[in-house]
C-alpha positions in Angstrom: 22.7 19.7 9.7 21.0 19.1 6.6 23.0 17.6 4.0 21.7 18.4 0.2 22.3 16.0 -2.5 22.3 18.7 -5.3 24.2 21.8 -6.0 22.3 25.0 -5.2 20.4 26.4 -8.3 19.8 29.9 -9.6 16.1 29.6 -8.3 17.7 29.2 -4.8 18.7 32.7 -4.6 16.2 34.1 -6.6 12.8 32.6 -5.4 10.9 32.8 -2.4 9.6 29.8 -0.6 6.3 30.0 -1.7 7.1 30.5 -5.4 9.3 27.3 -5.1 6.5 25.6 -3.1 4.8 26.0 -6.5 7.2 24.6 -8.5 7.5 21.5 -6.3 4.1 20.9 -6.7 4.2 21.2 -10.7 7.6 18.6 -10.1 4.9 16.3 -8.5 2.4 16.5 -11.2 5.1 15.7 -13.8 5.9 12.6 -11.6 2.0 11.7 -12.1 2.0 12.2 -15.7 5.3 10.2 -16.4 4.9 8.0 -19.6 6.9 5.2 -18.1 9.1 4.1 -15.2 12.3 5.6 -16.6 10.9 9.0 -16.7 9.1 8.6 -13.1 12.1 8.1 -11.9 13.8 10.8 -13.3 10.9 13.3 -12.4 11.2 11.8 -8.9 14.7 13.1 -8.9 13.8 16.6 -10.4 10.8 16.4 -7.2 13.7 16.0 -4.6 16.1 18.5 -6.4 13.3 21.1 -6.6 12.6 20.1 -2.7 15.9 20.9 -1.7 15.7 24.3 -3.7 12.7 25.2 -1.3 14.5 24.3 1.9 17.7 26.5 0.6 14.9 29.5 0.0 13.3 29.0 3.2 17.1 29.0 5.0 17.7 31.8 3.1 14.3 33.5 4.7 14.2 31.9 8.0 17.6 30.9 9.0 19.3 27.4 9.4 18.3 27.1 12.9 14.6 27.3 11.9 14.9 25.0 9.2 16.7 22.5 11.9 14.0 23.1 14.2 11.2 21.7 11.5 13.4 18.6 10.6 13.8 17.9 14.0 10.2 18.4 15.2 9.4 16.0 12.0 11.6 13.4 12.9 10.2 13.2 16.3 6.5 13.5 15.4 7.2 10.7 12.9 9.3 8.6 15.3 6.4 8.7 17.7 3.9 7.6 14.9 6.4 3.8 14.7 7.4 5.3 11.0 11.1 4.4 11.5 12.8 1.0 11.4 14.0 0.2 15.0 17.4 1.6 15.7 17.6 4.2 12.7 16.5 7.2 14.5 
């Protein structure tokens, strides 16, 4: 199950995932250009929101099972690399 933190945007229905990826990357640039910590934090939230919109578009294109598989594969890969706190996976 994929848990989203934000409501769906109009872009999750309008944008394909490639277009949304461009927006995700532009949000990352906005994070790096932030003038202070507060602006940086707000831009990080925007980045997360944009990433969620990417995944909603990808689900629309390829289906939820495909996206679940990607998430599971990533968790497995990162677990093998020792990235997780013990007992948290």
